Every structure is written in C-alpha cells, then in structure tokens.
MARKE-679383 format. One line per 3 residues: number of its first residue (from 0); for each residue x, y, z of N, C-alpha, C. Coordinates in steps of 0.1 Angstrom, whole numbers. Each point is the difference from the previous one (the first is absolute). Example, Ala and Ser with C-alpha at 12.3 -4.5 7.8 and 13.67 -1.06 7.14 Angstrom:
<atoms>
0	132/-57/78/-9/12/0/9/12/0 | -4/11/-7/9/11/0/-8/11/8
</atoms>
This chain:
<atoms>
0	8/-12/0/-8/12/0/9/13/0 | 10/-1/9/8/13/1/8/2/-13 | 4/-11/-7/7/2/-13/-9/6/-11
3	-13/-2/1/-9/5/-10/-7/13/3 | 4/5/13/-7/12/4/7/13/-6 | -7/9/-5/6/12/-6/-5/12/9
6	10/7/5/-3/11/8/-2/13/-8 | -12/6/1/-3/13/-6/0/11/10 | 10/8/1/0/11/10/-6/13/-6
9	-10/5/6/-6/12/-4/0/10/12 | 2/13/-4/0/10/10/-14/3/5 | -1/3/12/-13/2/6/-6/14/-4
12	-12/0/-5/-6/12/-5/-7/7/12 | 7/10/5/-5/8/12/0/15/-2 | 6/5/-10/1/14/-2/-12/6/-6
15	-4/11/6/-12/8/-5/4/13/-5 | -9/8/-5/2/12/-7/8/10/9 | -5/3/13/7/10/8/15/-4/3
18	3/-13/2/14/-4/2/8/3/-12 | -5/-3/-12/7/2/-12/3/15/-3 | -10/8/3/1/15/-2/11/5/9
21	0/-4/13/10/5/9/14/-5/-4 | 1/-12/-5/13/-6/-4/5/8/-12 | -9/3/-10/4/7/-12/5/15/3
24	-8/7/9/4/13/3/13/1/8 | 3/-10/8/12/-1/7/12/-2/-9 | -3/-8/-11/11/-3/-10/4/13/-7
27	-10/9/-3/3/12/-7/7/10/9 | 0/-2/13/7/8/10/-6/14/-1 | -11/3/8/-7/13/0/10/12/2
30	10/-2/9/9/11/3/10/4/-11 | 0/-8/-11/9/3/-11/-3/13/-7 | -12/5/2/-4/13/-5/9/11/4
33	6/-1/13/8/10/5/13/2/-8 | 5/-10/-6/12/0/-8/-1/9/-12 | -12/1/-6/-2/7/-13/-4/15/2
36	-2/4/12/-5/14/2/8/10/-7 | 13/0/3/9/10/-6/3/-2/-15 | 2/-13/-4/3/-3/-14/-11/5/-9
39	-13/-4/3/-11/4/-9/-3/14/1 | 0/6/12/-4/14/1/10/9/-7 | 13/-3/1/10/8/-8/-1/-2/-15
42	-3/-12/-4/-2/-3/-14/-12/8/-6 | -11/0/8/-12/5/-6/-4/14/5 | 8/6/8/-3/13/6/-11/0/10
45	1/-10/9/-9/-1/11/-13/-8/-3 | -1/-7/-11/-12/-8/-3/0/-15/3 | 6/-2/12/1/-14/5/-14/-7/0
48	-10/7/5/-14/-6/1/-6/-2/-13 | 2/9/-9/-6/-1/-14/6/-12/-7 | 13/-2/2/7/-11/-6/-5/-13/4
51	-3/-1/14/-6/-12/5/-14/-3/-4 | -7/11/-2/-14/-1/-6/0/-6/-14 | 9/5/-8/2/-6/-14/4/-14/0
54	11/-3/8/5/-13/1/-10/-10/6 | -7/5/11/-10/-9/6/-11/-3/-9 | -4/10/-8/-11/-3/-9/3/-11/-10
57	12/2/-6/5/-10/-10/2/-14/6 | 5/0/12/3/-13/7/-13/-7/4 | -10/8/5/-13/-5/4/-7/-6/-12
60	0/6/-11/-7/-5/-12/8/-13/-4 | 13/0/1/8/-12/-3/-3/-11/9 | -3/3/13/-4/-10/10/-13/-7/-4
63	-9/7/-6/-12/-6/-5/3/-10/-11 | 9/3/-9/4/-9/-10/7/-12/6 | 9/3/9/7/-11/7/-10/-10/6
66	-10/6/7/-10/-9/6/-7/-9/-9 | -3/6/-12/-7/-8/-10/9/-12/-5 | 13/3/-2/9/-10/-5/3/-10/11
69	0/4/12/3/-8/11/-12/-10/2 | -12/4/-3/-12/-9/1/1/-10/-11 | 4/5/-12/0/-9/-12/11/-10/1
72	12/4/5/12/-8/0/6/0/14 | -5/-7/10/5/0/14/13/-8/0 | 11/4/-7/12/-7/0/12/9/3
75	11/-6/2/13/8/3/5/6/-13 | 8/10/2/6/7/-12/-6/13/-3 | -12/3/5/-7/12/-2/0/5/-14
78	6/12/-3/0/6/-13/5/-10/-11 | 11/-7/3/6/-9/-10/-10/-11/-4 | -7/-5/10/-10/-11/-3/-12/6/-7
81	-5/12/4/-11/6/-7/3/3/-15 | 11/6/-2/4/3/-14/2/-13/-9 | 6/-10/6/3/-12/-7/-13/-7/-4
84	-10/0/9/-13/-7/-2/-9/8/-8 | 1/13/0/-10/9/-7/5/4/-14 | 13/4/-1/5/6/-12/9/-10/-7
87	9/-7/7/9/-10/-6/12/-1/8 | 7/-12/-1/12/-3/8/12/9/-3 | 1/4/-13/12/9/-3/-1/13/6
90	-12/7/-1/-1/13/7/0/-2/15 | -6/-12/4/1/-3/15/14/-1/5 | 9/-5/-8/14/-1/3/6/14/2
93	-3/9/-9/6/13/1/-6/7/12 | -12/-2/3/-6/7/12/7/-6/13 | 2/-13/0/6/-6/11/15/4/1
96	7/1/-11/14/5/0/0/14/5 | -9/9/-3/0/14/4/-2/0/15 | -9/-9/6/-2/0/14/12/-4/8
99	9/-8/-7/13/-4/6/8/12/4 | -1/11/-7/7/12/3/-4/6/13 | -13/-2/4/-5/5/13/7/-9/11
102	0/-13/-2/6/-9/10/14/3/2 | 7/4/-10/15/2/1/3/14/6 | -9/10/-3/4/14/4/-7/5/12
105	-11/-6/5/-7/5/12/10/-1/12 | 7/-11/2/10/1/11/10/11/-1 | 4/4/-12/9/11/-2/-5/13/6
108	-13/2/-2/-6/12/5/0/0/16 | -3/-12/5/0/-2/15/14/2/6 | 10/-5/-7/14/2/4/3/15/1
111	-4/7/-11/3/15/-1/-8/7/11 | -12/-3/3/-8/6/10/7/-2/14 | 5/-12/2/7/-4/12/12/9/2
114	8/1/-11/12/8/1/-2/15/2 | -10/6/-6/-3/14/1/-4/4/14 | -9/-8/7/-5/3/13/10/-3/11
117	8/-11/-2/10/-4/10/11/11/0 | 3/5/-11/10/11/-2/-4/12/8 | -13/3/1/-5/11/8/3/-2/15
120	-2/-12/4/2/-3/14/15/-1/4 | 7/-6/-9/15/-2/2/7/5/-12 | 2/14/-1/5/6/-12/15/-4/-3
123	7/-4/11/14/-4/-2/2/-12/-10 | -11/-8/-1/0/-11/-9/-7/4/-13 | 7/1/-12/-6/5/-12/-11/-9/-5
126	-9/5/-8/-11/-7/-6/4/-13/-7 | 11/1/-8/4/-12/-7/5/-11/9 | 6/4/11/4/-10/10/-12/-7/6
129	-10/7/4/-12/-6/5/-7/-9/-10 | 1/4/-12/-6/-9/-11/7/-13/-1 | 14/0/0/8/-12/-1/-2/-9/13
132	-1/7/11/-3/-8/13/-13/-7/-1 | -10/7/-5/-14/-6/-1/0/-11/-10 | 7/2/-11/0/-11/-11/7/-12/5
135	11/1/7/8/-11/6/-9/-7/10 | -6/7/9/-8/-6/10/-12/-8/-5 | -7/5/-10/-11/-7/-6/5/-12/-8
138	11/1/-7/5/-11/-7/4/-12/9 | 7/4/11/4/-11/10/-12/-6/6 | -10/8/3/-13/-6/6/-6/-10/-10
141	-1/4/-12/-6/-9/-10/8/-12/-3 | 13/1/-1/9/-11/-3/0/-11/11 | 0/5/13/0/-10/11/-14/-4/3
144	-10/6/-6/-14/-4/3/-6/6/12 | 6/10/5/-6/7/12/-11/10/-5 | -12/-3/2/-11/9/-5/-3/11/11
147	8/10/-1/-2/11/10/-13/7/-3 | -5/-1/-12/-13/6/-4/-11/-5/10 | 0/-12/3/-10/-6/9/0/6/14
150	12/5/4/1/6/13/-5/14/0 | 3/8/-11/-3/14/0/-14/2/-6 | -7/-10/-6/-12/2/-6/-11/5/9
153	-1/-6/12/-10/4/10/2/15/4 | 13/4/2/3/14/3/-4/9/-12 | 2/-5/-12/-3/8/-12/-15/2/-2
156	-8/-9/6/-15/1/-2/-5/11/10 | 5/0/12/-5/9/11/7/14/0 | 13/0/-1/7/12/2/-3/11/-10
159	-2/-3/-13/-4/11/-10/-13/6/4 | -10/-8/4/-13/6/4/1/9/11 | 8/-4/10/2/9/12/7/13/-4
162	10/-1/-10/7/12/-4/-10/9/-7 | -9/-5/-8/-10/8/-7/-9/8/10 | -5/-8/10/-9/6/10/7/11/7
165	13/-2/5/7/10/7/2/12/-8 | 4/-2/-13/3/12/-9/-13/8/-2 | -11/-7/-3/-13/7/-2/-4/8/12
168	1/-6/12/-3/7/12/8/13/1 | 13/-2/-2/9/12/0/-4/11/-10 | -3/-4/-12/-5/9/-10/-12/8/4
171	-10/-8/6/-12/7/4/2/10/11 | 9/-4/10/3/10/11/7/12/-6 | 10/-2/-9/8/10/-6/-9/10/-8
174	-9/-5/-9/-8/8/-8/-11/7/9 | -6/-7/9/-10/6/9/6/11/8 | 13/0/3/7/10/8/4/12/-9
177	-4/-1/-13/4/11/-9/12/-2/-9 | 6/-12/1/11/-3/-8/-4/-4/-14 | 10/-1/-9/-3/-5/-13/-9/9/-7
180	-11/-6/-7/-10/8/-6/-10/6/9 | 0/-4/13/-9/5/10/-14/-5/-1 | -2/-8/-10/-14/-6/-3/1/-13/-7
183	-10/-8/1/0/-12/-8/-9/1/-12 | -6/12/-2/-7/3/-12/9/9/-9 | 10/-7/-6/11/6/-7/1/-5/-14
186	-7/7/-10/0/-5/-14/13/-2/-6 | 10/9/4/13/0/-6/8/-13/3 | -5/-7/10/6/-13/4/-2/-10/-12
189	-11/2/-8/-3/-8/-11/4/6/-13 | -3/13/-2/2/6/-13/4/15/2 | 12/3/-5/5/14/0/3/4/-14
192	-9/9/-6/1/4/-14/13/6/-3 | 7/6/9/12/7/-3/12/-9/-2 | -1/-12/5/11/-10/-1/-4/-13/-8
195	-12/0/-5/-5/-12/-7/6/-2/-14 | 4/-12/-2/5/-4/-14/-5/-14/-2 | -9/-2/-10/-6/-13/-2/11/-11/-3
198	10/3/-7/10/-10/-3/7/-6/12 | 3/8/10/6/-5/12/-9/-8/9 | -13/4/-1/-10/-8/7/-1/-15/-4
201	1/-2/-14/-1/-13/-5/13/-7/2 | 11/7/0/13/-6/3/0/-5/14 | -4/8/9/-1/-3/14/-10/-12/3
204	-11/0/-7/-10/-11/1/6/-13/-5 | 8/1/-10/6/-12/-6/10/-6/10 | 8/9/7/10/-5/10/-7/-5/12
207	-12/6/4/-7/-5/12/-7/-13/-2 | 0/-6/-12/-5/-13/-2/7/-10/8 | 13/4/4/8/-10/9/-7/-3/13
210	-8/10/5/-6/-2/14/-11/-10/-1 | -5/-3/-13/-11/-9/-1/5/-14/-4 | 13/-2/-3/6/-13/-4/-3/-10/12
213	-6/-11/-3/-3/-10/10/-14/0/5 | -9/9/-5/-14/-1/5/-6/-13/-3 | 5/-8/-10/-5/-13/-3/6/-11/8
216	9/3/10/7/-10/7/-8/-10/7 | -12/4/4/-9/-9/7/-5/-12/-8 | 2/1/-13/-4/-12/-8/8/-12/2
219	12/2/7/8/-12/3/-6/-8/11 | -10/5/7/-7/-7/10/-13/-7/-4 | -1/-2/-13/-12/-6/-6/-4/-13/6
222	10/-9/3/-3/-13/5/-4/0/15 | 2/12/6/-4/1/14/-12/9/3 | -6/4/-12/-11/9/1/-13/-6/-2
225	-10/3/8/-14/-5/-2/-6/7/-12 | -5/-9/-10/-6/5/-12/9/10/-7 | 12/-4/-5/10/9/-6/-5/7/-12
228	-9/-7/-9/-4/7/-12/-8/12/3 | -7/1/11/-8/11/4/8/10/9 | 7/-6/9/7/8/10/12/8/-5
231	8/-7/-8/13/6/-5/-3/12/-9 | -9/0/-9/-2/13/-8/-4/11/9 | -9/-3/10/-4/11/9/12/5/8
234	8/-9/5/12/5/8/9/8/-8 | 3/-4/-13/9/8/-8/-5/14/-2 | -13/1/-3/-6/13/-3/0/9/13
237	-4/-6/11/-1/8/13/14/5/4 | 10/-9/-2/14/3/4/5/12/-8 | -2/0/-13/5/10/-9/-7/14/3
240	-13/-1/1/-8/13/3/3/5/14 | 1/-10/9/3/4/14/14/7/1 | 9/-6/-7/14/6/1/0/14/-7
243	-7/1/-11/-1/13/-7/-6/11/10 | -11/-4/6/-6/10/9/9/4/12 | 7/-10/6/9/3/11/11/9/-5
246	6/-3/-11/11/8/-5/-4/14/-3 | -12/2/-6/-5/13/-3/-3/8/13 | -6/-6/10/-4/7/12/13/5/7
249	10/-10/1/12/4/7/8/11/-7 | 0/-1/-13/7/10/-8/-7/14/1 | -13/0/1/-7/13/1/3/6/14
252	0/-8/10/3/5/14/14/5/1 | 9/-7/-7/14/4/0/2/14/-7 | -7/2/-11/1/12/-7/-7/12/7
255	-10/-4/9/-5/11/8/9/3/12 | 8/-10/4/9/3/11/12/8/-4 | 4/-2/-13/12/7/-5/-3/4/-15
258	-7/11/-2/-3/4/-14/13/1/-8 | -1/-5/-12/12/0/-8/4/14/-5 | 13/2/1/6/12/-5/13/-3/-8
261	2/5/-11/12/-3/-8/13/3/7 | 9/-10/1/13/2/5/1/-2/15 | -12/-3/7/0/-1/15/6/-14/4
264	-4/-11/-7/4/-13/3/15/-2/-4 | 8/-3/10/15/-1/-2/3/-13/-8 | -5/-11/3/3/-13/-6/-13/-8/-3
267	-5/0/-12/-12/-6/-3/-1/-15/3 | 12/-7/-1/0/-14/2/-2/-4/15 | 3/9/9/-2/-3/14/-8/11/7
270	-9/6/-7/-8/12/5/-8/-3/12 | -4/-12/2/-8/-4/12/7/4/13 | 13/-1/0/7/4/12/-1/15/2
273	1/8/-11/-2/14/2/-14/3/4 | -10/-7/-5/-14/2/3/-3/-2/15 | 6/-11/5/-2/-3/14/5/11/9
276	12/6/-3/5/11/7/-9/12/-1 | -5/3/-12/-9/11/-3/-12/0/9 | -6/-11/2/-13/-1/8/3/-3/14
279	13/-1/4/3/-1/15/1/-14/5 | 2/-10/-9/2/-14/5/14/-5/-6 | 10/7/1/13/-4/-5/5/-13/6
282	-5/-3/13/3/-13/6/-5/-12/-8 | -10/2/-8/-5/-11/-8/9/-4/-11 | 10/8/-3/10/-4/-11/7/-13/3
285	5/-1/12/7/-12/4/-9/-13/-1 | -13/2/4/-9/-11/-1/-3/-3/-14 | -2/10/-8/-3/-2/-14/11/-7/-8
288	13/4/3/11/-7/-6/1/-14/4 | -3/-3/13/0/-14/4/-11/-8/-7 | -12/5/-1/-11/-6/-7/4/-2/-15
291	5/10/-6/3/-1/-14/11/-10/-3 | 10/-1/9/11/-9/-1/-5/-15/1 | -8/-2/10/-6/-14/1/-9/-4/-12
294	-8/10/-4/-9/-3/-12/9/-2/-12 | 10/8/-2/8/-1/-12/8/-13/0 | 6/-4/11/7/-13/1/-9/-12/-2
297	-12/1/6/-10/-11/-2/-4/-1/-14 | -2/11/-7/-4/0/-14/11/-6/-9 | 13/4/4/11/-5/-8/2/-15/1
300	-1/-4/13/2/-15/2/-10/-8/-7 | -13/4/1/-11/-7/-6/1/1/-16 | 3/12/-4/1/2/-15/12/-7/-6
303	12/1/6/11/-7/-5/-1/-15/1 | -7/-5/10/-2/-14/2/-10/-5/-12 | -10/7/-2/-10/-4/-11/7/1/-14
306	8/11/-2/6/1/-13/10/-11/-3 | 8/-3/10/10/-10/-1/-6/-14/-3 | -12/-2/5/-6/-13/-2/-7/-1/-13
309	-5/12/-5/-5/0/-14/11/-3/-10 | 11/7/2/12/-3/-8/4/-15/0 | -1/-5/12/4/-14/2/-10/-9/-8
312	-13/3/0/-9/-8/-8/2/1/-15 | 4/13/-4/2/2/-14/13/-7/-4 | 10/-1/9/12/-7/-3/-2/-15/-1
315	-8/-6/9/-3/-14/-1/-8/-4/-12 | -8/9/-5/-9/-3/-11/8/3/-13 | 12/4/1/8/2/-12/-2/14/-7
318	-8/8/6/-3/13/-6/13/9/1 | 7/-1/12/13/7/2/11/-11/2 | 12/3/-2/11/-10/2/-1/-7/13
321	-1/-13/0/-3/-8/12/12/0/9 | 12/0/-5/12/-1/8/1/11/10 | -4/12/-4/0/12/10/-13/1/7
324	-11/2/-8/-13/3/6/-6/-12/7 | 3/-12/-4/-5/-12/7/8/-5/12 | 10/8/4/9/-5/11/-7/2/13
327	2/-10/9/-5/0/14/12/-2/9 | 2/8/9/12/-2/9/-2/-13/8 | 11/-8/0/-1/-14/6/-2/0/15
330	4/10/7/-1/1/14/-13/7/4 | -3/12/-5/-11/8/4/-13/-3/-7 | 1/-8/-12/-11/-3/-8/-8/12/-5
333	7/10/-3/-6/12/-6/7/4/-13 | -7/7/-9/5/4/-13/11/11/2 | 11/-3/5/10/10/4/5/9/-11
336	2/-6/-12/5/8/-11/-11/10/-5 | -12/-4/0/-11/9/-4/-1/12/11 | 2/-4/13/-1/10/10/11/10/-2
339	12/-4/-3/11/9/-2/-2/9/-12 | -6/-6/-11/-3/8/-12/-10/11/4 | -11/-3/7/-10/10/3/6/10/10
342	10/-4/8/7/9/9/8/10/-8 | 6/-4/-11/8/9/-9/-10/10/-6 | -12/-5/-4/-10/10/-6/-4/10/11
345	-1/-5/12/-4/9/11/10/11/3 | 13/-3/-3/11/9/2/-1/12/-10 | -8/-1/-10/-3/11/-9/-6/12/7
348	-6/-3/12/-5/11/7/10/11/3 | 12/-3/0/11/9/2/0/11/-10 | -4/-3/-13/0/10/-11/-12/9/1
351	-10/-3/9/-12/8/1/-1/7/13 | 11/1/8/-1/6/13/-3/15/0 | 1/6/-12/-4/14/-1/-14/2/-6
354	-7/-11/-3/-13/1/-6/-8/-13/2 | -7/0/12/-9/-11/3/-11/-1/-10 | -4/12/-6/-11/0/-9/3/-8/-13
357	12/1/-5/4/-8/-12/0/-15/3 | 4/-3/12/0/-14/3/-14/-6/1 | -9/8/6/-14/-4/2/-6/-2/-14
360	3/9/-9/-6/0/-13/3/-13/-8 | 12/-5/3/4/-13/-7/-10/-11/3 | -4/-1/13/-9/-10/5/-14/3/-6
363	-4/12/0/-13/4/-6/-2/-4/-14 | 11/0/-8/-1/-3/-14/-6/-14/-2 | 5/-10/7/-5/-14/-1/-14/-1/5
366	-2/7/12/-13/-1/6/-11/5/-9 | 2/12/-6/-10/6/-9/-2/-8/-12 | 10/-6/-5/-1/-9/-12/-9/-12/3
369	2/-5/12/-9/-11/5/-14/4/1 | -2/12/6/-14/5/1/-7/2/-13 | 8/5/-10/-5/2/-13/-5/-13/-6
372	9/-10/1/-3/-13/-5/-13/-6/6 | -1/1/13/-12/-5/7/-13/6/-5 | 0/13/-2/-12/7/-6/-3/-5/-14
375	10/-2/-8/-2/-4/-14/-5/-15/0 | 5/-8/10/-5/-13/1/-15/-1/2 | -5/9/8/-15/0/3/-8/2/-13
378	5/9/-8/-7/3/-12/1/-12/-10 | 12/-5/-1/2/-12/-10/-8/-12/5 | 1/-3/13/-6/-12/5/-15/0/0
381	-5/10/7/-15/1/2/-8/6/-12 | 5/12/-4/-7/6/-11/3/-7/-14 | 12/-4/-2/4/-6/-12/-3/-15/-1
384	6/-8/8/-1/-14/-2/-13/-6/7 | -4/5/11/-12/-5/7/-13/7/-5 | 1/10/-8/-11/7/-6/-10/5/10
387	6/5/12/-8/6/10/-3/15/-4 | -12/2/-6/-3/13/-6/-14/5/3 | -5/-4/11/-13/5/5/1/15/4
390	-10/6/5/0/14/4/11/3/11 | -1/-8/11/10/2/11/14/-4/-5 | 1/-10/-8/13/-5/-5/8/10/-7
393	-7/9/-7/6/11/-7/9/8/9 | -5/3/12/7/8/10/11/-9/7 | -4/-12/4/9/-8/7/12/-6/-8
396	-3/-3/-12/10/-7/-8/6/8/-12 | -4/12/-1/5/8/-11/3/14/4 | -10/8/5/3/14/3/9/2/12
399	-3/-7/11/9/2/12/14/-5/-2 | 2/-12/-5/14/-4/-2/7/8/-11 | -7/6/-10/6/8/-10/4/13/6
402	-8/6/9/4/13/7/12/-3/9 | 0/-11/7/11/-4/9/13/-2/-8 | -1/-7/-11/12/-2/-9/5/13/-5
405	-9/9/-4/5/13/-6/7/8/11 | -6/0/12/7/8/11/14/-6/3 | 0/-14/1/13/-6/3/10/2/-11
408	-4/0/-13/9/3/-11/5/15/1 | -9/9/4/4/14/1/11/1/11 | -3/-6/12/10/0/11/13/-7/-4
411	-1/-10/-8/12/-8/-4/9/8/-9 | -6/7/-10/9/8/-9/4/13/7 | -6/4/11/4/12/7/11/-2/10
414	5/-13/2/11/-3/9/13/7/-5 | 9/2/9/13/7/-4/7/-9/-10 | 9/7/-8/7/-6/-11/9/-12/5
417	6/1/12/8/-11/5/-8/-13/1 | -12/1/5/-9/-12/1/-3/-6/-14 | -2/9/-10/-4/-5/-13/12/-7/-6
420	12/6/1/12/-6/-6/2/-14/6 | 0/-1/13/3/-13/7/-12/-10/-3 | -12/5/1/-12/-8/-2/-1/-6/-14
423	1/9/-10/-1/-5/-14/13/-8/-4 | 11/3/6/12/-8/-2/-2/-14/5 | -6/-2/12/-3/-13/6/-10/-7/-9
426	-10/7/-5/-10/-7/-8/7/-5/-13 | 9/8/-6/7/-4/-12/8/-12/2 | 6/-1/12/8/-13/3/-10/-12/0
429	-12/3/6/-10/-11/1/-5/-4/-14 | -1/9/-9/-4/-3/-13/10/-9/-7 | 13/4/2/11/-8/-6/0/-14/5
432	-1/-1/14/-1/-13/6/-11/-8/-6 | -12/6/-1/-12/-7/-5/3/-5/-15 | 7/9/-8/3/-4/-13/9/-12/-1
435	9/-1/9/9/-11/0/-7/-13/5 | -7/2/11/-6/-12/7/-11/-6/-9 | -7/8/-8/-11/-5/-8/5/-2/-15
438	13/0/-2/6/-2/-13/-7/8/-11 | 1/14/3/-6/9/-10/-15/1/2 | -5/-1/12/-15/1/3/-8/-12/-6
441	7/-11/-3/-7/-11/-7/-5/-10/11 | 5/0/12/-4/-9/11/-5/8/11 | -7/-7/10/-5/7/12/12/3/9
444	-1/11/7/11/4/9/0/-8/12 | 11/0/7/1/-7/13/-9/7/10 | -6/-8/9/-9/5/10/8/6/12
447	-4/13/3/6/6/12/-7/-3/12 | 7/-5/10/-6/-3/13/0/12/9 | -10/8/-1/-1/12/9/-10/-2/11
</atoms>
C-alpha cells in the first residue's frame, strides 16, 4: 500500500481579501513616497501631487486590465504569460525579456537609496563606499543562504506606517500653528500656473510608475487564497487604487507643510531629511534612515535572490550558457555565480549617485512597457478573440484598456533619455537573442520562467 501511495501536497486556502490587501500595500511600502518628495517637486516645479494623480489614474486603469487577465489566466508569469497566451509567444518573450530589466535594476535603486541616506547620517563614509558595503552584504547573505529579508520584513510592514502617521501629525501641528501654507485648503499644492509645464508632469508621472511596481505581487498567493478567481482581481484593484490615494494624500499634506519654492531644496535626492527639519521633527531623520536601510536591504536580498534563481532556471533550460548560469555552489547550494553577476549590476548604482531620478527611470521603463502590454492583451483577448462586444463589454474590453494603454505609452515616451537608451538597448538585445533562439523566428522561443 505504501509503495502505491502518492502524496499530493496542497497549500491550505485560508487567505481572504482583507489579508491580501494588507499584504500588497505593505509590499509597496507606503513610506516610499517620502523619497520622491524632492525629486519630483524639483523636476515639476512643485507639482508632486498632480504627478501622482496622473500616475495613479493610469495605474488604476491598468489594474482593472490586470484584474481581467488575472481572472482569465490565474498562472505565474503575469505579463509574460498574458502576452504569450493572448498575442503570441514571440511577443510574449520580448515582454518577459523587458521585465527582466526590472528584476536586474530594482536592487540597484535600493543600493543607491541606502548609500544616499546613510551618507547623511555618517558623512565621513562616502556614498560609493556605502553602496559597495551594501552590495557585498547582500551578496554574502544570498550566497550562504541567510535570508535576512525574513527578519526585517515584519519591521518593514509596521515601521513605515508609523513613520507616515508621525509625519502627518507633525505636518498638521505645523500648519495649524501657522507654518507652511498656513492652511490645508491650498490649491497651489496641486497646481501652480506660474510653474506648470505639461512635459515635466508626464516625465514625473512616468518615473513615479516605480512606486506601483509590485501591486500584482499578491497573485503569488493564489494557492493559499479562498476563491482566487474572484478574490485576486479585487485585491489587485484595491491595492493599486488604495496605494494611489495614500500617495496623493501624503504628497498633498507635505506640499501644504512646505510649499515649493524654486531653489529652496538643497538636495532633491534626500529632501525628506530637509523636510523633517523644516517642520520641526529633525529627530525623525535617524529613524527614517534606519527604516529606509532595512527596507532597501530587504528588497535587495529578495530581489537578488529571485533574479539569480530566474537566471539559474534559464541556464538549466539552455536559454543561457549552462556552465555559468546553471552553476550551483557545492557547499551552500545557491546560484553563487548568478548572485555575483547581479551584484556587479548592483554596483552600477555608483554611477548614479548624483541622480536618483535617472536610476529610478530605468526601472520605470520596463514596468511601463509591461503595463502597456497588459492593457493591449485585454483588447486582443476579450474584444478580439473572445468576441466580447456587448454594450458593457465595449467599455470593459475596449475603451478602458485603450485609454489606459494610451496613458502608459505617453508616460513611457516621456521618460528621461537615459532610460530610453538603456531600455531600448536591452530590448534590442532581447530581439537578437530571440532571432538566434528561434532560428530566424521560424521556431517557438524558449519559455521564460518568471
């Protein structure tokens, strides 16, 4: 009997909508909005709130599209899977290849953030040195298999929320006492006609797509969710809209606390530390740097670990040279060579220590391309192939995803030139690889395990 028994292990379905929403919002890190206060306000002439309204609108419409595709294809791989099944495997391969850019570069942004803020606390150690220290620390943790992310994750869920509450209370007391704008009915916090430029608004909105990267992360819990076909799409939509509202409200309050003036912000990359001093809570800077460091290291460890294992799978499948990418360390049983390779990519943060905005835009390039593809997939799949063309379907499967795709395309082409050069260069490499692997596009491409 025992020899004929087959064990089927299934995860217990216990997660409900509220738990998934909380998990997703924690993944997005609500306090990350503080990092972009100076960068976006300086870029747009004080229109931080308006930028978030534009980005939030585009991302929320995209979340509706994502929810539809998630219900249709509740599988791993997200955009890559949706494009492959709706449009075709070749275009799906390019979309998946483009997403790989996000996997590779997001840790770089986190290393840079780490270095910038730690340098403020301990200026004797230069930014580049902090970056190198962080890269080495993360690489060692991943090679030996010590998942520090699991230790700091609980802190990363609670601490940012507390930081937001403390900051908002301080802003309310400061403005109520006559500081800042002196009122919370301050139109210039959203729109200032003297400094408004449409082009910078869309550039800023394109860059801010980075704060929405990962709103679909809860789909990885599909096997542990009660009624995932119904619950997952709702969770994805609520998380994206909820994050957009939180970001907009916090940005508005911050602009009321310190109305933007040209030339006042000393360093846009770390302006939150200047902001805290301005509203009388300079002591929060040490706490914020600690929170940011933990969150950044946790993100780097998890991101580098995931990327190295994706590369490992691609090496084992013969998509990449197996001798290097398929290597597993005999003692630690981890993809050590891939970890070291991603660490080298992370070191590129050193070249962006004078411009966090440019580093962020590199990640936004791949994210926006993925969002565009998802919106197109809804039209192709439901309106085109499934012939869903009733009265309501016109809005759900054509008009809404078309508007969302158009907005995302606009934000995509509005990104800084650095992001376009790197992004399109990466896509060109992907097309060359596809050409080789499919023998001139005559065969199906290898499947990416994302």
